[in-house]
C-alpha positions, -999 to 999 in steps of 0.1 A, spaced: 874 196 328 902 219 317 908 243 346 920 270 322 886 273 307 867 265 338 842 292 345 825 292 378 790 304 374 769 314 403 733 320 394 707 330 419 673 318 407 639 331 417 615 302 414 582 288 428 592 254 439 572 239 468 587 247 502 578 245 538 558 273 555 589 285 574 608 289 542 579 309 526 576 331 557 614 338 557 613 346 520 586 372 526 610 390 550 643 388 530 652 399 495 682 378 491 684 341 499 713 317 504 723 292 478 709 257 479 731 226 480 722 218 444 752 221 420 751 215 382 780 217 359 773 225 322 799 234 297 822 249 323 795 269 339 785 264 375 748 267 385 738 272 421 701 282 425 686 304 453 651 318 461 634 352 462 598 363 468 576 380 441 563 415 446 592 422 470 618 449 461 637 477 479 643 512 467 676 499 452 681 470 428 680 437 446 709 414 443 700 380 428 733 362 423 765 361 404 779 345 373 816 336 375 839 318 352 870 297 363 890 318 339 881 350 356 913 363 372 894 393 385 916 416 364 886 430 345 895 412 312 862 393 311 829 408 303 796 391 314 766 394 291 729 386 301 703 381 274 668 366 271 634 373 287 635 403 311 672 410 305 678 447 308 643 454 323 636 431 352 671 417 354 706 435 349 741 421 353 774 437 363 796 431 333 827 431 354 819 407 382 788 389 368 764 399 396 727 399 387 702 423 401 663 426 401 652 461 392 613 457 391 586 437 408 577 403 395 542 389 393 539 351 392 503 352 382 514 370 350 546 352 343 558 323 365 593 320 350 619 337 327 644 320 302 678 338 302 711 332 284 746 339 300 779 345 282 815 356 291 837 372 265 872 386 264 872 424 264 902 426 242 895 400 216 857 401 218 857 364 216 837 342 240 856 325 267 828 299 271 799 289 249 765 307 256 745 288 283 707 290 288 690 289 322 656 296 338 647 319 366 614 309 383 593 333 403 584 322 437 547 328 447 534 348 477 498 351 489 488 382 470 454 371 456 421 368 475 396 339 467 367 346 443 332 331 437 329 331 400 296 312 396 273 334 416 246 344 423 236 311 437 199 300 439 189 266 451 156 248 459 151 221 485 118 204 497 105 215 530 107 190 558 139 175 543 159 155 568 192 166 583 222 162 560 202 166 528 224 182 502 211 216 490 238 229 466 276 234 464 295 267 461 331 269 447 357 297 451 389 300 431 423 315 441 448 328 415 478 319 437 499 288 431 481 258 446 513 237 444 533 260 467 525 267 502 489 274 515 482 305 494 456 288 473 443 263 499 407 274 508 385 269 538 347 274 537 326 285 566 289 296 572 285 332 580 246 333 580 221 304 578 222 288 611 206 266 625 189 253 593 220 249 571 256 239 573 286 239 549 314 214 544 348 233 551 368 217 523 341 211 495 316 240 500 286 216 499 256 232 517 235 207 537 203 208 558 211 211 595 175 209 607 139 205 593 123 235 577 86 245 572 76 263 540 44 275 556 65 293 582 93 306 559 97 297 523 130 314 515 164 317 532 196 338 524 227 318 533 262 336 533 292 314 527 328 326 534 359 312 517 395 319 532 429 310 518 459 300 538 435 275 554 421 303 574 454 314 591 461 349 602 466 373 573 447 351 549 424 367 523 387 358 522 355 363 501 318 357 506 289 345 485 251 347 491 230 316 483 192 320 480 175 288 491 138 284 483 117 257 500 95 237 477 61 226 490 52 191 502 18 179 512 23 180 549 -9 200 558 -46 187 557 -75 209 546 -93 229 573 -128 243 570 -131 279 581 -164 272 599 -178 242 617 -213 251 606 -226 267 574 -262 280 568 -278 282 534 -312 284 519 -329 275 486 -364 283 472 -387 254 465 -392 270 430 -355 265 423 -349 242 393 -326 212 394 -290 224 390 -294 256 410 -264 266 431 -273 264 467 -241 278 482 -203 275 484 -179 263 511 -142 265 514 -116 245 532 -82 261 536 -50 242 529 -16 258 537 0 238 509 1 251 474 -3 236 439 -14 200 436 -7 196 473 -36 219 481 -60 202 456 -90 186 473 -123 169 466 -156 176 485 -181 148 493 -216 148 508 -227 120 531 -248 94 515 -280 104 533 -283 137 515 -267 129 482 -301 122 465 -312 159 470 -279 177 468 -245 171 453 -212 190 454 -183 195 430 -149 211 433 -139 243 415 -103 235 406 -94 271 402 -107 284 435 -107 250 454 -143 259 465 -169 233 470 -201 243 452 -234 227 464 -260 222 437 -296 210 438 -300 175 425 -337 172 430 -365 197 435 -374 204 471 -408 210 485 -415 234 514 -446 216 523 -429 182 525 -396 191 542 -384 225 553 -348 219 564 -319 197 555 -287 190 574 -258 176 554 -223 166 563 -196 177 538 -160 163 538 -129 178 522 -102 153 513 -67 160 499 -66 147 463 -29 138 465 -15 124 497 22 120 506 26 87 524 56 101 543 33 123 563 4 99 570 16 96 605 7 133 610 -30 124 608 -58 121 583 -56 146 555 -93 156 555 -118 177 574 -156 177 578 -183 204 584 -221 206 587 -242 225 562 -278 234 572 -301 242 542 -335 258 548 -362 255 521 -380 288 514 -417 288 507 -429 300 473 -462 304 455 -462 273 434 -485 265 405 -511 237 408 -499 202 407 -517 175 387 -522 141 404 -507 125 374 -480 137 349 -501 124 320 -536 108 317 -547 81 294 -585 79 288 -608 58 266 -641 63 248 -660 43 222 -664 58 188 -698 72 180 -705 82 216 -731 109 220 -721 145 223 -715 153 259 -703 119 268 -678 118 297 -643 109 286 -625 113 320 -615 136 348 -582 154 356 -574 168 390 -549 193 402 -543 210 436 -525 240 449 -496 227 470 -493 259 490 -508 263 524 -536 287 513 -548 260 489 -561 283 461 -590 270 440 -580 257 405 -595 265 371 -591 240 342 -590 246 305 -579 229 273 -553 243 250 -569 243 216 -550 245 184 -561 269 157 -558 243 130 -576 214 148 -613 208 152 -625 211 188 -638 177 197 -635 180 235 -643 205 263 -635 205 300 -654 217 331 -633 245 345 -643 236 380 -640 199 383 -618 189 353 -643 166 337 -636 162 299 -666 156 276 -670 152 239 -684 181 217 -688 160 185 -691 123 177 -657 106 173 -648 83 145 -620 58 151 -614 53 114 -606 90 111 -584 93 143 -579 66 168 -559 88 193 -563 124 204 -537 143 223 -549 171 246 -531 196 267 -549 206 299 -539 235 321 -547 242 357 -546 279 369 -547 293 404 -577 316 407 -559 339 432 -528 341 411 -535 335 374 -498 336 366 -494 302 383 -502 277 356 -493 241 351 -500 217 323 -507 180 318 -510 158 287 -542 138 282 -542 110 257 -577 99 245 -580 65 227 -611 60 206 -623 24 210 -636 7 179 -671 -4 173 -683 -24 144 -698 4 124 -683 -3 89 -695 -31 67 -669 -50 47 -665 -42 10 -644 -51 -21 -608 -37 -18 -610 -26 -55 -632 -25 -86 -629 -59 -102 -628 -63 -140 -644 -96 -145 -649 -113 -180 -665 -145 -191 -661 -159 -226 -690 -169 -247 -675 -204 -249 -670 -208 -211 -681 -240 -196 -700 -246 -164 -680 -246 -132 -652 -225 -146 -637 -199 -121 -637 -164 -136 -627 -143 -106 -613 -144 -71 -626 -117 -47 -616 -106 -12 -628 -80 13 -616 -52 36 -631 -37 67 -622 -3 81 -630 -15 116 -603 -30 139 -611 -65 150 -594 -77 182 -598 -114 171 -589 -107 135 -613 -102 106 -634 -130 92 -655 -125 61 -683 -146 47 -693 -145 10 -725 -155 -7 -749 -144 -35 -776 -119 -26 -810 -134 -21 -823 -121 -54 -795 -139 -73 -794 -170 -51 -814 -190 -77 -796 -176 -107 -782 -203 -130 -755 -180 -145 -730 -178 -117 -722 -192 -83 -701 -180 -53 -679 -203 -33 -665 -191 1 -629 -203 5 -630 -199 43 -599 -177 41 -615 -143 36 -616 -149 -2 -642 -163 -25 -643 -177 -60 -668 -167 -87 -677 -196 -110 -699 -200 -140 -732 -218 -134 -738 -229 -170 -721 -233 -203 -723 -209 -232 -730 -171 -231 -742 -149 -260 -732 -113 -263 -761 -106 -286 -784 -116 -258 -767 -99 -228 -734 -81 -228 -731 -75 -190 -741 -93 -159 -744 -75 -126 -737 -100 -98 -747 -89 -62 -723 -105 -37 -732 -104 0 -702 -100 24 -706 -104 62 -680 -97 89 -675 -113 124 -682 -81 144 -706 -76 172 -732 -72 159 -721 -85 124 -725 -61 95 -733 -71 59 -729 -52 27 -738 -60 -9 -711 -54 -35 -719 -56 -72 -695 -75 -95 -698 -65 -132 -692 -95 -155 -686 -87 -192 -693 -113 -218 -664 -116 -243 -661 -130 -278 -630 -150 -271 -608 -170 -293 -593 -203 -284 -566 -185 -264 -591 -164 -245 -577 -131 -257 -593 -106 -232 -579 -75 -251 -607 -77 -277 -631 -84 -249 -623 -51 -231 -622 -32 -264 -655 -46 -275 -671 -38 -241 -659 -2 -243 -673 4 -278 -705 -13 -267 -708 11 -239 -706 39 -264 -733 24 -286 -710 19 -317 -712 -10 -340 -681 -27 -354 -686 -11 -388 -688 24 -373 -657 17 -353 -638 7 -384 -649 38 -402 -638 60 -373 -604 45 -372 -600 49 -410 -608 86 -407 -583 91 -380 -557 73 -401 -563 95 -431 -561 126 -411 -527 115 -398 -515 108 -433 -525 143 -445 -509 160 -415 -476 142 -422 -478 152 -459 -482 189 -449 -452 187 -426 -431 172 -454 -441 199 -479 -431 227 -454 -398 211 -447 -390 210 -485 -398 246 -488 -375 255 -460 -347 236 -477 -353 257 -509 -349 289 -489 -318 285 -467 -320 321 -455 -356 319 -444 -347 309 -408 -321 336 -405 -346 362 -419 -372 351 -394 -347 353 -366 -337 388 -377 -372 400 -379 -381 386 -345 -352 405 -330 -366 438 -345 -403 437 -338 -424 418 -312 -461 417 -318 -492 397 -309 -513 387 -339 -547 374 -331 -556 364 -367 -560 377 -402 -595 388 -397 -591 407 -364 -594 445 -364 -565 449 -340 -540 440 -367 -540 477 -375 -523 484 -341 -489 484 -357 -475 492 -392 -469 458 -407 -451 474 -436 -420 477 -414 -416 440 -417 -414 441 -454 -383 452 -473 -380 460 -510 -365 426 -516 -397 409 -503 -424 433 -516 -446 415 -541 -473 427 -564 -508 423 -552 -527 394 -566 -565 393 -561 -575 363 -540 -598 338 -554 -630 329 -538 -619 302 -513 -654 287 -508 -659 279 -545 -624 265 -548 -628 243 -518 -661 230 -531 -646 223 -565 -616 204 -551 -638 186 -526 -660 172 -554 -628 161 -572 -615 145 -540 -645 122 -538 -630 102 -567 -593 103 -556 -573 92 -526 -552 113 -502 -522 112 -525 -540 129 -554 -520 154 -574 -550 177 -574 -549 181 -537 -511 187 -537 -516 213 -564 -543 230 -544 -520 232 -513 -491 246 -534 -512 273 -549 -525 284 -516 -490 285 -501 -477 306 -530 -507 329 -528 -501 335 -491 -465 342 -496 -471 369 -523 -502 385 -509 -494 416 -487 -529 416 -472 -527 382 -456 -517 376 -420 -480 379 -410 -454 354 -420 -455 333 -389 -493 325 -392 -505 290 -399 -532 280 -424 -546 245 -422 -565 226 -449 -580 193 -440 -586 166 -466 -608 139 -454 -606 117 -485 -625 87 -494 -626 51 -487 -648 51 -456 -680 32 -458 -697 58 -438 -687 85 -462 -673 120 -454 -686 139 -424 -670 172 -437 -691 203 -439 -670 216 -469 -698 208 -492 -726 220 -470 -735 248 -495 -748 222 -520 -783 210 -518 -793 182 -495 -805 162 -524 -768 154 -533 -763 135 -500 -784 108 -483 -780 104 -445 -806 76 -440 -778 53 -429 -775 73 -397 -806 56 -384 -786 23 -383 -759 37 -361 -779 33 -329 -798 54 -304 -768 78 -300 -772 90 -336 -810 91 -335 -813 129 -333 -786 134 -360 -804 109 -382 -837 128 -377 -820 161 -387 -804 148 -420 -828 120 -431 -843 121 -465 -878 125 -451 -867 156 -433 -852 170 -465 -883 164 -484 -904 182 -458 -880 212 -459 
């Protein structure tokens, strides 16, 4: 290097490099330190570092070091300049000799180093003698910060009875000093409070169990931990933290009963499910560890039972079965309480259960009478005499005084009273004969009441079965409609019959069929018993004539197998039919019906023709009215409109009460018609009737008659209201019997001959006598 431009630079640096304790202590006592042996040459500058302590300064600026160039002849021609971080504030330089001074305190925790630039210039030329050089001044740390617990407050939980060495939690303190220099940030933990149950590791701050704890004795501990820097040496800073340690419960305690003997009582009247009493076993544990179940020894479990109230952990004793003072007055039961959840780690401590004795006294009470049976079943045969004994019920007062008992039957208001009971001895008798076919069972409710205390009542059910006797004879199950054709041959089956019996046969019904004695020798029909409770009816000969006999009444004898057997005679009606080759029974039934009315075939045909003609005329009238309605499309709307205006009740055109309202309100000017005198209806009807004798129902004369009457009714204001109905019947001609109409009754009887009525049978005998020609002549 050129010696002419060599600049010796001496720089004193303040830095925080690691050093030995002796060096740190000496730096705390001196403001200026000697140079180290380190020498660096850079661009003609000479670096030689030295050390100073932070936060240390005298009343005057502290000398740090000196910058010196090899070209400095000490004649004052060179000027030293210092720039960069802290230049002019923390650090100043003597521009003539290059000495650097510290003017303010430094804080390493705020800024651990400063970057500065040094330059030497010629005062005369203002030109740099050497290029500008950059260097760093590091601040050396001192122990000026105390430790801090930043994560507090600390709360931890550990199970009770935990073994020694169990980790509880860890606390950590921090120190702002430089951990890489000296011992300023090296911490040491110690236990201030918490012995002898807890300990702390000095370097890590982990808190551990030092001995076993019992939550039931103390469930919370406050442990104080201290942290010191400088490894606890003299002059070190320290801080403390409080750790709240809670003990969680474990099942390490068995249940314990408060008493070795409990006394309770229960009334003999108490129903099943009554609470007899409560017991309680204490458990020092909490939560599920204190849960327990109660048990009763097997000898008393049939009368009492116990269950656990999970909220209160009480054992509640209930009545399982009714108790009786007269039978047993005292019970002694053993109750056991057992932990529901057991920790196997503590089984060696002993059984987690406890037992106690409960003595229960039964209290006497006035009880109602007690029947010997809960229900009675009795039997009696049907038809038994009034006053017959059905059975006896008995009840007794269970109390010591044995009060007499009075019996009665609870009768329903809607049922017939068929039984009565002796109030002293409980004997039940009949008050009316019983019929099994009406009711085979009777349900009674019998009460027993104490005579000394009528409020004490008990009930029992009595079921009375009515036993069957053979008191009903067999009979046909229905009315048979039996027919025989005139062309039937001998031995032909015309009917199969069966029988029913209202009685109940234990061995099953068996019926026997035969003809009654009076018909046994009849040659018309025979009865064959099929031996299966049915019988066949057969013809006994060939050929029957309706003209000779229309009906046969066949008495059939039916006998049952009862004891004694009963017999009944059932009549089978056989109708003779005029059958075709296909045996069409429809005509047979129809002919039999008309025969029962006494009508001949000719009369039947005439009656049917009249009915047919009447139907034709009715349909014709309906058709005419429909045509008129089509011609007047507004008629329905007019009728609707009028019905909405006036509501009235018309009883007929000839009734006097038609004057109850003014009918003129229903007629407007548009419908007012001139009055036309009405013709004599009787004469017209007679005239048209005579004409109708020569014409059929479709005659134009009859249609003209109906049309004129309709027009007359529409235009006549004196006729009934518009919604009245007038009916004209036209019987017409064509019937061999002639007309039965009374329309021509005003003519003389000589115009008609009614002699033919005598041929219609006995039913028209009286009518024939009234209208015969001989009667007319006498009149």
